[in-house]
C-alpha positions in Angstrom: 60.7 1.4 22.3 61.3 0.3 18.7 64.4 -1.8 19.7 62.4 -3.5 22.5 59.6 -4.3 20.1 62.1 -5.8 17.6 63.7 -8.0 20.3 60.3 -9.1 21.6 59.2 -9.9 18.0 62.3 -12.1 17.4 61.8 -13.9 20.8 58.1 -14.5 20.0 58.9 -15.9 16.6 61.5 -18.3 18.0 59.0 -19.5 20.7 56.3 -20.0 18.2 58.6 -22.1 15.9 59.6 -24.3 18.9 56.0 -24.7 20.1 54.9 -25.7 16.6 57.9 -28.2 16.3 57.0 -29.8 19.6 53.3 -30.0 18.9 53.8 -31.5 15.4 56.3 -34.0 16.8 53.8 -35.0 19.5 51.0 -35.3 16.9 53.3 -37.5 14.7 54.3 -39.8 17.5 50.8 -40.1 18.9 49.2 -40.6 15.4 51.6 -43.3 14.3 51.5 -44.9 17.7 47.7 -45.2 17.6 47.9 -46.5 14.1 50.5 -49.1 15.1 48.4 -50.3 18.0 45.3 -50.5 15.8 47.2 -52.7 13.4 48.5 -54.9 16.2 45.1 -55.3 17.8 43.3 -56.0 14.6 44.5 -58.4 12.0 46.7 -56.7 9.4 45.1 -58.7 6.6 41.8 -56.9 7.3 43.5 -53.5 6.6 45.1 -54.5 3.3 42.9 -55.6 0.5 43.8 -58.7 -1.5 44.5 -58.4 -5.2 42.0 -59.9 -7.6 42.8 -62.9 -9.8 44.5 -60.7 -12.4 46.9 -59.3 -9.9 45.4 -55.8 -9.6 43.5 -54.0 -6.8 41.0 -52.6 -9.3 37.4 -53.4 -8.6 34.5 -52.8 -11.0 31.5 -50.9 -9.8 28.6 -53.2 -9.2 25.0 -52.3 -9.0 25.4 -49.0 -10.9 23.3 -48.7 -14.0 23.3 -45.1 -15.2 20.0 -43.8 -16.5 20.2 -41.8 -19.7 17.3 -39.5 -18.6 19.1 -38.7 -15.4 22.3 -38.0 -17.2 20.6 -35.6 -19.6 18.9 -33.7 -16.8 22.1 -32.7 -15.1 23.1 -29.1 -15.3 
């Protein structure tokens, strides 16, 4: 019985590894396929932000004025 259990355990581990490989490959192909279709249907310029005048993608926070009382009340 112990030898049968060891053989079955080895077979189960091999099947699990192949199932994971197939499922991850499927997820990879489908995920990148949907992303590619999304970029083809919509304009690629909408997905990539344009750099600012100084050549960086950094943008300053606007409309954020920290209140000193709120900052002091934080725990």
